[in-house]
C-alpha positions as CSV (number, residue, x, y, z in Angstrom):
1,M,79.5,92.6,107.7
2,K,78.8,89.2,106.4
3,K,78.7,88.8,102.6
4,I,76.4,87.0,100.8
5,I,76.5,85.9,97.3
6,V,73.8,85.3,94.8
7,A,74.7,83.8,91.2
8,C,72.8,82.9,88.2
9,G,74.2,81.9,84.6
10,S,75.2,85.2,83.3
11,G,75.1,87.3,87.1
12,V,72.8,90.4,84.9
13,A,69.2,89.8,85.6
14,T,68.2,87.1,88.0
15,S,71.2,87.4,90.3
16,Q,70.6,91.4,90.5
17,T,66.5,91.0,91.1
18,V,67.5,88.6,94.2
19,A,70.3,90.3,95.3
20,S,68.3,93.3,95.2
21,K,65.4,92.0,97.3
22,L,67.5,90.1,99.6
23,D,69.3,93.2,100.4
24,K,65.7,95.2,100.8
25,L,64.6,92.2,103.1
26,L,67.3,92.2,105.1
27,K,67.8,96.2,105.4
28,G,63.7,96.1,106.1
29,K,64.5,93.6,109.4
30,G,67.6,96.0,110.4
31,V,70.0,92.8,109.4
32,P,73.4,94.1,108.1
33,A,74.9,92.4,105.1
34,Q,76.8,92.7,101.9
35,V,74.3,91.3,99.2
36,E,76.7,90.9,95.7
37,A,75.3,89.0,92.6
38,V,77.6,87.2,90.7
39,D,77.7,84.8,87.4
40,I,77.9,81.2,88.1
41,K,80.9,81.0,85.8
42,S,83.1,83.0,88.5
43,L,81.4,81.6,91.7
44,K,84.2,79.2,92.6
45,H,86.4,83.0,92.7
46,H,83.8,85.0,94.8
47,V,83.1,82.2,96.9
48,K,86.3,82.4,98.9
49,D,85.7,85.7,100.4
50,A,82.0,85.3,101.2
51,D,80.0,83.8,104.0
52,A,77.2,82.5,102.1
53,Y,75.8,81.7,98.7
54,V,72.3,81.9,97.4
55,S,71.7,79.5,95.0
56,I,69.5,80.2,91.8
57,V,70.9,77.5,89.2
58,K,73.1,74.7,90.0
59,T,76.0,74.3,89.6
60,K,78.6,70.8,89.4
61,D,81.2,73.0,91.9
62,Q,81.2,72.0,95.7
63,I,80.2,74.7,97.6
64,D,81.6,74.8,101.3
65,I,80.0,77.3,102.8
66,P,75.7,77.7,103.8
67,T,73.9,78.0,100.9
68,F,69.8,78.8,100.4
69,N,67.2,78.8,98.0
70,G,67.3,81.5,96.0
71,I,64.6,80.2,94.1
72,A,62.2,81.3,96.9
73,F,62.6,85.3,96.0
74,L,62.1,84.8,92.9
75,T,58.5,83.0,93.1
76,G,57.7,84.4,96.5
77,M,56.8,80.6,97.7
78,G,58.7,79.9,101.1
79,Q,60.2,83.3,100.6
80,D,59.9,83.9,104.7
81,A,61.2,81.0,105.2
82,E,64.3,81.0,103.6
83,L,64.7,84.7,104.6
84,Q,64.8,83.5,108.0
85,K,67.1,80.8,107.6
86,I,69.7,83.4,106.0
87,I,68.8,86.1,109.4
88,D,70.0,83.1,111.6
89,F,72.7,82.7,109.7
90,L,73.4,86.0,110.0
91,K,73.0,86.4,113.2
92,A,74.7,83.4,114.3
């Protein structure tokens, strides 16, 4: 099962909200994935074990795994398109 990390400044409210929503949407589509919320300070550590990253805040660090727009899951704008990109990646 592929692992997706979602990061925000504190790893508490925003990333948890997006991770929970993404997990629910993926399960609703029958797409298995492990979705985990983390804080941006520990992102470099978590990226090593992840297959994809859902970004809510900008980071100065170079992220060498597929990265997706997490803001879409907060606002709803572009959510369906971003979800489809993630599903396509997970099924590849």
